[in-house]
RODO-2510 file (C-alpha; in nm, 4 decimals, decimal comma):
residues 412
     n   res          X          Y          Z
     1     m    -7,1099   -15,3155     1,3391
     2     s    -7,0968   -15,6633     1,1804
     3     v    -6,8397   -15,7402     0,9101
     4     l    -6,9901   -15,7875     0,5663
     5     d    -6,9615   -16,1485     0,4514
     6     y    -6,8670   -16,1090     0,0852
     7     a    -6,8614   -16,4842     0,0231
     8     a    -7,2212   -16,5159     0,1422
     9     l    -7,3171   -16,2105    -0,0610
    10     f    -7,1632   -16,3595    -0,3771
    11     a    -7,3321   -16,6924    -0,3180
    12     a    -7,6753   -16,5367    -0,2595
    13     t    -7,6843   -16,2760    -0,5377
    14     p    -7,9645   -16,3578    -0,7848
    15     s    -7,7594   -16,2761    -1,0956
    16     p    -7,5478   -16,5587    -1,2416
    17     y    -7,1757   -16,5039    -1,1771
    18     l    -6,8577   -16,6987    -1,2185
    19     v    -6,4989   -16,5911    -1,1530
    20     l    -6,2127   -16,6607    -1,3940
    21     d    -5,8384   -16,6304    -1,3494
    22     p    -5,6230   -16,4707    -1,6247
    23     d    -5,5886   -16,8118    -1,7911
    24     l    -5,9716   -16,8278    -1,8118
    25     m    -5,9901   -17,1098    -1,5585
    26     i    -6,3087   -17,1101    -1,3480
    27     v    -6,2184   -17,0499    -0,9833
    28     e    -6,5583   -16,9699    -0,8315
    29     v    -6,9264   -16,9765    -0,9237
    30     n    -7,2485   -16,8779    -0,7457
    31     q    -7,5702   -17,0731    -0,7131
    32     a    -7,7580   -16,8542    -0,9616
    33     y    -7,5072   -16,9461    -1,2311
    34     l    -7,5368   -17,3156    -1,1512
    35     d    -7,9158   -17,2882    -1,1699
    36     a    -7,9041   -17,0986    -1,5017
    37     t    -7,6728   -17,3512    -1,6667
    38     g    -7,7961   -17,6708    -1,5006
    39     t    -7,4481   -17,7546    -1,3742
    40     s    -7,2793   -17,8309    -1,0433
    41     r    -6,9641   -17,6826    -0,8865
    42     d    -6,7765   -18,0031    -0,9707
    43     d    -6,8714   -17,9543    -1,3373
    44     l    -6,7161   -17,6063    -1,3496
    45     v    -6,4591   -17,5136    -1,0827
    46     g    -6,1041   -17,5885    -1,1928
    47     r    -6,1921   -17,6158    -1,5614
    48     h    -6,1223   -17,3802    -1,8499
    49     i    -6,4403   -17,1938    -1,9394
    50     f    -6,4398   -17,3242    -2,2967
    51     d    -6,3850   -17,6800    -2,1766
    52     a    -6,6809   -17,6438    -1,9434
    53     f    -6,8906   -17,4790    -2,2167
    54     p    -6,7467   -17,6012    -2,5480
    55     y    -6,8306   -17,5106    -2,9046
    56     d    -7,1347   -17,6902    -3,0501
    57     p    -6,9906   -17,8796    -3,3503
    58     h    -7,3362   -17,9178    -3,5044
    59     d    -7,4017   -17,5429    -3,5176
    60     q    -7,1694   -17,4105    -3,7867
    61     e    -7,3059   -17,0555    -3,7547
    62     s    -7,2622   -17,0285    -3,3791
    63     e    -7,0461   -16,7345    -3,2726
    64     g    -7,0739   -16,7951    -2,8994
    65     v    -6,7223   -16,9177    -2,8221
    66     p    -6,5264   -16,6701    -3,0420
    67     t    -6,7472   -16,3767    -2,9360
    68     l    -6,7101   -16,4471    -2,5645
    69     n    -6,3394   -16,5206    -2,5990
    70     a    -6,2851   -16,1908    -2,7827
    71     s    -6,4607   -16,0068    -2,4994
    72     l    -6,2486   -16,1793    -2,2332
    73     q    -5,9280   -16,1048    -2,4242
    74     r    -6,0265   -15,7378    -2,4469
    75     v    -6,0673   -15,7305    -2,0692
    76     l    -5,7236   -15,8889    -2,0180
    77     t    -5,5627   -15,6429    -2,2595
    78     s    -5,7434   -15,3201    -2,1734
    79     r    -5,8083   -15,3962    -1,8032
    80     r    -6,1549   -15,2489    -1,8494
    81     a    -6,5024   -15,4015    -1,8371
    82     d    -6,6536   -15,5288    -2,1614
    83     a    -7,0269   -15,5805    -2,2206
    84     l    -7,2099   -15,7685    -2,4941
    85     a    -7,5697   -15,6760    -2,5726
    86     f    -7,7047   -16,0211    -2,6655
    87     m    -7,5351   -16,3365    -2,7826
    88     k    -7,6407   -16,6895    -2,8715
    89     y    -7,4330   -16,9430    -2,6809
    90     d    -7,5754   -17,2939    -2,6732
    91     i    -7,4721   -17,4995    -2,3699
    92     p    -7,4296   -17,8766    -2,3239
    93     v    -7,7247   -18,0638    -2,1759
    94     r    -7,6106   -18,2355    -1,8582
    95     g    -7,6175   -18,6146    -1,8845
    96     r    -7,6597   -18,6107    -2,2628
    97     p    -7,3147   -18,5928    -2,4263
    98     g    -7,3111   -18,4151    -2,7623
    99     t    -7,6494   -18,2530    -2,7039
   100     f    -7,6763   -17,8742    -2,6802
   101     e    -7,9581   -17,6468    -2,5686
   102     e    -8,0197   -17,3168    -2,7471
   103     r    -7,9599   -17,0312    -2,5040
   104     w    -7,9285   -16,6524    -2,5310
   105     w    -7,7274   -16,4414    -2,2858
   106     s    -7,6428   -16,0811    -2,2018
   107     p    -7,2856   -16,1050    -2,0646
   108     v    -7,0679   -15,8498    -1,8859
   109     n    -6,7008   -15,9231    -1,8118
   110     t    -6,5393   -15,7108    -1,5408
   111     p    -6,1706   -15,7173    -1,4379
   112     v    -6,0499   -15,7228    -1,0779
   113     l    -5,7019   -15,5666    -1,0665
   114     d    -5,4172   -15,6492    -0,8294
   115     t    -5,1965   -15,3917    -0,6574
   116     d    -4,9780   -15,3666    -0,9701
   117     g    -5,2771   -15,2836    -1,1902
   118     e    -5,2763   -15,6225    -1,3623
   119     v    -5,5869   -15,8389    -1,4070
   120     a    -5,6074   -16,0872    -1,1188
   121     w    -5,9609   -16,2113    -1,1841
   122     i    -6,2467   -16,1616    -1,4279
   123     i    -6,6032   -16,1544    -1,2966
   124     h    -6,8276   -16,2975    -1,5678
   125     r    -7,1957   -16,2132    -1,5312
   126     a    -7,4297   -16,3858    -1,7746
   127     e    -7,7985   -16,2974    -1,7607
   128     d    -8,0109   -16,5602    -1,9330
   129     v    -8,2423   -16,3811    -2,1816
   130     t    -8,3568   -16,6913    -2,3695
   131     a    -8,7194   -16,6547    -2,2604
   132     y    -8,7270   -16,2928    -2,3792
   133     v    -8,5813   -16,3861    -2,7180
   134     d    -8,8279   -16,6742    -2,7563
   135     v    -9,1236   -16,4423    -2,6967
   136     h    -9,0120   -16,1175    -2,8590
   137     g    -8,6960   -16,1762    -3,0550
   138     t    -8,7970   -16,3681    -3,3666
   139     e    -9,0215   -16,2999    -3,6627
   140     e    -9,1814   -16,6406    -3,6095
   141     a    -9,2844   -16,5465    -3,2567
   142     v    -9,4319   -16,2180    -3,3740
   143     s    -9,6302   -16,3889    -3,6545
   144     r    -9,7841   -16,6323    -3,4070
   145     e    -9,9097   -16,3519    -3,1868
   146     p    -9,9781   -16,0054    -3,3333
   147     p    -9,7623   -15,7788    -3,1189
   148     s    -9,8876   -15,5002    -2,9032
   149     e    -9,7197   -15,1648    -2,9439
   150     r    -9,4952   -15,2374    -2,6459
   151     v    -9,3971   -15,5823    -2,7696
   152     a    -9,3229   -15,4442    -3,1159
   153     l    -9,1024   -15,1741    -2,9636
   154     e    -8,9162   -15,4293    -2,7527
   155     a    -8,8608   -15,6495    -3,0565
   156     e    -8,7300   -15,3501    -3,2544
   157     l    -8,4943   -15,2522    -2,9718
   158     y    -8,3686   -15,6076    -2,9512
   159     a    -8,3050   -15,6234    -3,3250
   160     r    -8,1218   -15,2900    -3,3160
   161     a    -7,9085   -15,4044    -3,0207
   162     r    -7,8060   -15,7194    -3,2088
   163     q    -7,7246   -15,5152    -3,5187
   164     l    -7,5181   -15,2698    -3,3136
   165     q    -7,3292   -15,5543    -3,1506
   166     r    -7,2462   -15,7068    -3,4884
   167     l    -7,1274   -15,3699    -3,6196
   168     n    -6,9149   -15,3161    -3,3082
   169     e    -6,7551   -15,6559    -3,3537
   170     e    -6,6825   -15,5803    -3,7199
   171     l    -6,5202   -15,2514    -3,6162
   172     r    -6,3140   -15,4284    -3,3512
   173     q    -6,1915   -15,6816    -3,6063
   174     a    -6,1106   -15,4057    -3,8568
   175     h    -5,9205   -15,2167    -3,5876
   176     k    -5,7358   -15,5340    -3,4908
   177     r    -5,6261   -15,5932    -3,8502
   178     e    -5,5162   -15,2308    -3,8931
   179     r    -5,3288   -15,2438    -3,5634
   180     h    -5,1410   -15,5584    -3,6670
   181     v    -5,0448   -15,4081    -4,0029
   182     a    -4,9426   -15,0771    -3,8443
   183     l    -4,7298   -15,2484    -3,5801
   184     a    -4,5605   -15,4634    -3,8433
   185     l    -4,4884   -15,1497    -4,0473
   186     q    -4,3651   -14,9725    -3,7363
   187     e    -4,1307   -15,2568    -3,6467
   188     a    -3,9872   -15,2658    -3,9981
   189     m    -3,9260   -14,8909    -4,0068
   190     l    -3,7654   -14,8765    -3,6615
   191     q    -3,4673   -15,0797    -3,7781
   192     s    -3,1488   -14,8842    -3,7045
   193     p    -2,8354   -15,0286    -3,8707
   194     d    -2,5993   -14,8168    -3,6590
   195     l    -2,7522   -14,9414    -3,3332
   196     c    -2,5721   -15,2772    -3,3500
   197     r    -2,2394   -15,0954    -3,3050
   198     h    -2,3494   -14,9520    -2,9685
   199     k    -2,3491   -15,2160    -2,6963
   200     d    -2,4138   -14,9470    -2,4356
   201     v    -2,7394   -14,8301    -2,5952
   202     a    -3,0778   -14,9900    -2,5164
   203     v    -3,3977   -14,9069    -2,7051
   204     r    -3,7591   -15,0001    -2,6398
   205     y    -4,0870   -14,9496    -2,8231
   206     l    -4,4143   -15,0438    -2,6497
   207     p    -4,7460   -15,0047    -2,8364
   208     a    -5,0424   -14,8615    -2,6521
   209     i    -5,2818   -15,1011    -2,4807
   210     g    -5,6387   -15,1283    -2,6077
   211     s    -5,6206   -14,8100    -2,8081
   212     l    -5,6019   -14,6796    -3,1631
   213     n    -5,3318   -14,4411    -3,0420
   214     v    -5,0386   -14,6526    -3,1619
   215     c    -4,7522   -14,6373    -3,4075
   216     g    -4,6644   -14,2684    -3,3891
   217     d    -4,3540   -14,2904    -3,1672
   218     w    -4,0034   -14,3607    -3,2912
   219     f    -3,6385   -14,3801    -3,1892
   220     d    -3,3164   -14,3685    -3,3911
   221     v    -2,9395   -14,4000    -3,3500
   222     v    -2,7051   -14,2507    -3,6126
   223     d    -2,3248   -14,2677    -3,6326
   224     l    -2,1484   -13,9591    -3,7724
   225     p    -1,8150   -13,9490    -3,9618
   226     d    -1,6283   -13,7556    -3,6905
   227     g    -1,6782   -14,0306    -3,4297
   228     s    -1,9782   -13,8718    -3,2604
   229     f    -2,3249   -14,0245    -3,2715
   230     a    -2,6797   -13,8929    -3,2477
   231     v    -2,9892   -14,0343    -3,0793
   232     a    -3,3467   -13,9205    -3,1318
   233     v    -3,7033   -13,9872    -3,0255
   234     g    -4,0234   -13,8464    -3,1730
   235     d    -4,4001   -13,8611    -3,1437
   236     v    -4,6422   -13,8143    -3,4345
   237     v    -4,9941   -13,6879    -3,3664
   238     g    -5,2399   -13,9454    -3,4972
   239     h    -5,2840   -14,3202    -3,4903
   240     g    -5,2704   -14,6429    -3,6843
   241     l    -5,1356   -14,6816    -4,0362
   242     e    -5,1397   -14,3082    -4,1071
   243     a    -4,9247   -14,2304    -3,8033
   244     a    -4,6885   -14,5193    -3,8829
   245     a    -4,6387   -14,3912    -4,2375
   246     v    -4,5796   -14,0321    -4,1225
   247     m    -4,3444   -14,1571    -3,8535
   248     g    -4,1374   -14,3423    -4,1127
   249     m    -4,1035   -14,0380    -4,3358
   250     l    -4,0076   -13,8021    -4,0525
   251     r    -3,7639   -14,0469    -3,8959
   252     s    -3,5867   -14,0986    -4,2279
   253     a    -3,5766   -13,7250    -4,2957
   254     l    -3,4294   -13,6474    -3,9526
   255     s    -3,1711   -13,9242    -3,9936
   256     a    -3,0626   -13,7778    -4,3282
   257     a    -3,0575   -13,4223    -4,1904
   258     i    -2,8316   -13,5000    -3,8945
   259     r    -2,5912   -13,6920    -4,1210
   260     a    -2,5654   -13,3939    -4,3549
   261     l    -2,5656   -13,1108    -4,1024
   262     g    -2,4175   -13,2611    -3,7850
   263     r    -2,6090   -13,0221    -3,5567
   264     p    -2,9334   -13,1206    -3,3785
   265     a    -3,0970   -12,7766    -3,4026
   266     q    -3,0335   -12,7450    -3,7748
   267     a    -3,1550   -13,1007    -3,8319
   268     l    -3,4811   -13,0208    -3,6526
   269     e    -3,5161   -12,6994    -3,8551
   270     v    -3,4944   -12,9002    -4,1772
   271     l    -3,7389   -13,1550    -4,0373
   272     g    -3,9829   -12,8761    -3,9489
   273     l    -3,9735   -12,7422    -4,3042
   274     y    -4,0228   -13,0920    -4,4433
   275     a    -4,3136   -13,1571    -4,2059
   276     r    -4,5068   -12,8704    -4,3672
   277     s    -4,5312   -13,0755    -4,6865
   278     v    -4,6362   -13,4035    -4,5193
   279     e    -5,0024   -13,4464    -4,4332
   280     g    -5,0410   -13,5449    -4,0697
   281     a    -4,6904   -13,4362    -3,9717
   282     l    -4,7625   -13,0957    -3,8158
   283     n    -4,7325   -13,0714    -3,4372
   284     t    -4,5050   -13,3749    -3,4230
   285     t    -4,2629   -13,3503    -3,1317
   286     a    -3,9019   -13,4678    -3,1407
   287     a    -3,5826   -13,4506    -2,9376
   288     k    -3,2340   -13,4872    -3,0845
   289     a    -2,9066   -13,5258    -2,8956
   290     l    -2,5539   -13,5571    -3,0326
   291     v    -2,2925   -13,7266    -2,8137
   292     d    -1,9257   -13,6311    -2,8717
   293     p    -1,6992   -13,8811    -2,6885
   294     r    -1,3897   -13,6683    -2,7530
   295     s    -1,5123   -13,3507    -2,5818
   296     k    -1,7474   -13,5337    -2,3418
   297     l    -2,0295   -13,3012    -2,4481
   298     i    -2,3964   -13,3556    -2,5334
   299     v    -2,5377   -13,1163    -2,7914
   300     y    -2,9182   -13,1218    -2,7945
   301     s    -3,2342   -12,9553    -2,9193
   302     s    -3,6035   -13,0280    -2,8674
   303     a    -3,9132   -12,9551    -3,0739
   304     g    -4,1941   -12,9521    -2,8179
   305     h    -4,0767   -13,2812    -2,6687
   306     p    -4,0241   -13,3844    -2,3026
   307     p    -3,6623   -13,3054    -2,2078
   308     p    -3,3846   -13,5660    -2,2102
   309     l    -3,2379   -13,6670    -1,8743
   310     l    -2,8722   -13,7119    -1,7798
   311     v    -2,8472   -13,9496    -1,4851
   312     r    -2,5328   -13,9864    -1,2754
   313     p    -2,4207   -14,3138    -1,1136
   314     d    -2,4979   -14,1741    -0,7662
   315     g    -2,8641   -14,1227    -0,8628
   316     g    -2,8458   -13,7508    -0,9255
   317     y    -2,9719   -13,6171    -1,2544
   318     d    -2,9904   -13,3122    -1,4800
   319     v    -3,2906   -13,2166    -1,6921
   320     l    -3,1740   -13,1086    -2,0371
   321     d    -3,4358   -12,8397    -2,0956
   322     q    -3,2312   -12,5425    -2,2153
   323     a    -3,3120   -12,5821    -2,5867
   324     t    -3,6870   -12,6359    -2,6017
   325     d    -3,8968   -12,5010    -2,8878
   326     p    -4,2547   -12,5606    -3,0175
   327     p    -4,3454   -12,8785    -3,2120
   328     l    -4,2766   -12,9128    -3,5834
   329     g    -4,4734   -12,6689    -3,7955
   330     a    -4,6355   -12,4981    -3,4961
   331     r    -4,5057   -12,1547    -3,5972
   332     p    -4,6442   -11,9938    -3,9135
   333     q    -4,2961   -11,8663    -4,0099
   334     h    -3,9596   -12,0387    -3,9972
   335     v    -3,7558   -11,9510    -3,6864
   336     v    -3,4055   -12,0708    -3,5982
   337     r    -3,4303   -12,3428    -3,3341
   338     p    -3,2270   -12,3245    -3,0108
   339     q    -2,9447   -12,5631    -2,9242
   340     a    -2,7687   -12,6255    -2,5938
   341     v    -2,4540   -12,8062    -2,4762
   342     h    -2,4145   -13,0077    -2,1571
   343     p    -2,1014   -13,1863    -2,0284
   344     y    -2,1041   -13,5465    -1,9122
   345     n    -1,8709   -13,7845    -1,7311
   346     p    -1,7999   -14,1463    -1,8230
   347     g    -2,0575   -14,3665    -1,6535
   348     d    -2,3381   -14,1122    -1,6851
   349     t    -2,6577   -14,2206    -1,8606
   350     l    -2,8450   -14,0216    -2,1250
   351     v    -3,2164   -14,1009    -2,1522
   352     l    -3,4609   -13,9941    -2,4242
   353     y    -3,8255   -14,1006    -2,4153
   354     t    -4,1755   -14,0154    -2,5364
   355     d    -4,4574   -13,8774    -2,3243
   356     g    -4,6381   -14,2121    -2,2903
   357     l    -4,3715   -14,3092    -2,0367
   358     i    -4,4424   -14,0236    -1,7963
   359     e    -4,7948   -13,8928    -1,8579
   360     r    -5,0782   -14,0072    -1,6317
   361     r    -5,4397   -13,8918    -1,6393
   362     g    -5,5149   -13,6173    -1,3858
   363     e    -5,1467   -13,5620    -1,3070
   364     h    -4,9122   -13,2762    -1,3979
   365     i    -4,6404   -13,3896    -1,6358
   366     d    -4,3680   -13,2675    -1,3947
   367     e    -4,4778   -13,5380    -1,1499
   368     g    -4,4242   -13,8018    -1,4140
   369     l    -4,0852   -13,6550    -1,5049
   370     t    -3,9745   -13,6664    -1,1419
   371     r    -4,1002   -14,0242    -1,1072
   372     l    -3,8986   -14,1285    -1,4145
   373     a    -3,5835   -13,9515    -1,2947
   374     e    -3,6035   -14,1153    -0,9519
   375     a    -3,6571   -14,4585    -1,1070
   376     l    -3,3589   -14,4090    -1,3377
   377     g    -3,1469   -14,2984    -1,0434
   378     q    -3,2114   -14,6275    -0,8636
   379     y    -3,0721   -14,8294    -1,1538
   380     g    -2,7976   -14,5935    -1,2721
   381     t    -2,5165   -14,8462    -1,2301
   382     i    -2,6633   -15,1466    -1,4110
   383     a    -2,6263   -15,2092    -1,7853
   384     p    -2,8640   -15,0200    -2,0172
   385     e    -3,0635   -15,3295    -2,1202
   386     g    -3,1314   -15,4229    -1,7588
   387     m    -3,1894   -15,0591    -1,6705
   388     a    -3,4552   -15,0263    -1,9416
   389     d    -3,6434   -15,3337    -1,8223
   390     a    -3,6191   -15,2333    -1,4562
   391     v    -3,7436   -14,8783    -1,5183
   392     l    -4,0386   -14,9939    -1,7299
   393     e    -4,1365   -15,2388    -1,4572
   394     r    -4,0928   -14,9781    -1,1836
   395     l    -4,3213   -14,7375    -1,3725
   396     g    -4,5805   -15,0104    -1,4297
   397     v    -4,5656   -15,0013    -1,8106
   398     t    -4,3841   -15,3267    -1,8907
   399     h    -4,6864   -15,4389    -2,0919
   400     g    -4,7660   -15,0937    -2,2303
   401     a    -4,9677   -14,7883    -2,1283
   402     r    -5,2525   -14,5736    -2,2620
   403     d    -5,0146   -14,4202    -2,5166
   404     d    -4,7284   -14,5847    -2,7015
   405     i    -4,3791   -14,5485    -2,5597
   406     a    -4,0333   -14,5084    -2,7118
   407     l    -3,7292   -14,5183    -2,4863
   408     v    -3,3545   -14,4796    -2,5535
   409     i    -3,0946   -14,5346    -2,2795
   410     v    -2,7286   -14,4506    -2,3525
   411     r    -2,4461   -14,5359    -2,1105
   412     l    -2,1800   -14,2725    -2,1773
***
C-alpha cells in the first residue's frame, strides 16, 4: 500500500488554503489560494498575513482586517475552529500599488494542535464567493434582473447569513467587554492583605479559556489572633459579572465569619445561611482549612467542594475528605456542618483548589484528583511558587482550562 503524500494532496486540493503559525506568519500556501488571490509564493510565504493582505485605507467602512483578525485570535485562544459566513475583504491588485479589488470570502480557520494541546498552526481556508455576491447579493443586481424564486431565496439566505454574522460579532464584542470588566472586578476583590505575611503560601487564579464560565472562583488567606491562619477556596455557580459580584460577597462573608468564630465548620454554616439571601449564591461550593502551627493540626470543613490534599516531601499524600457536606443552601433546613482534624509535619504541603484544575470531559473526577496528587508529589520539595507553576504546567492548564481555576499551596 502506497504512503499518502500529504504535501501533494495539499498542493492539489481545489479549495484555497494557507497555513499560519501562531504569530500569524504565512508558512505555506496551495496553488488554489495563489490563483484566487493573484499572488505568488514569494508574495506570501514568510510574511504576516496582514502585511500580505493589508487594510484598504480608501475604504473606511471595510471590516475585513479586524473581522478576520478577531476570528484568528479566537482560534488561538479557544483552540477550536472558527467560521465566518461571508465577509468583504478587498485585496491588493498585483503590480498596482495602492489599488484594491473588491472581493467577498467565506473563511474557516482551523487549529492544528501540538502534543501539548497548544496551537501549532492555523489552516485558513478562504472560498471566494465574489461572483455569487455580484449576481445574487445586492439589491442593484436583483433590480437589473427580476429574480426567479430560487434566486430570490438565495439572496434572502445570503442577507440573513450576513445579518447573523453581524449579530454574532456584536455578541462576541459584548461578551469580551463583560469578560474584561468581570476579570478586573475579580482581580480587585481577590486582594488578600494577610497573604503578604505568608512567604510559604502561593496562590493562583486562571480564568477560563474562550468561555463565559469565568469569575466565580476565589481564594483567601486570613490570619487569626491566636497565631493560626485560615485558607479557603470557593466556586460560585454562574458566570461573568453576576458570578464575580456573588463571589465577592461570599468571600467577604466567609472571611468575616472565620475571624469571628475561628472554626471552619461554623464559618461555613454562617456562610450557608447568608447564601440563602443572596441571589445566585445557592449551590456554591467552598472548602475552609485552619492551620494551627502550635499543635501542628489542620482543622477543615468542606461544602460540596473537592477535598484538600496534604502532600508529604516523599511524594505521599492524604486526601482530606472526612468533613464533606453538600454545597451552600442545598439543604432546605439548616444542619450543623461536619469538621475534621488532621495532623501535619513541618515540610508538608497543604493544597486547596477548585474543580477546574482536575475535571476533564468524559473522565471521572477521581482520575483528575489522582493526577493532581501525583503531580504535587513530584514537586513536593520545591518552594510553593515554583510548585504552583510546575503543577499547572504538568496538568496542561498554564494558560487556563474550560473552567476557571483557583489554587492555594501552603508549605507547612
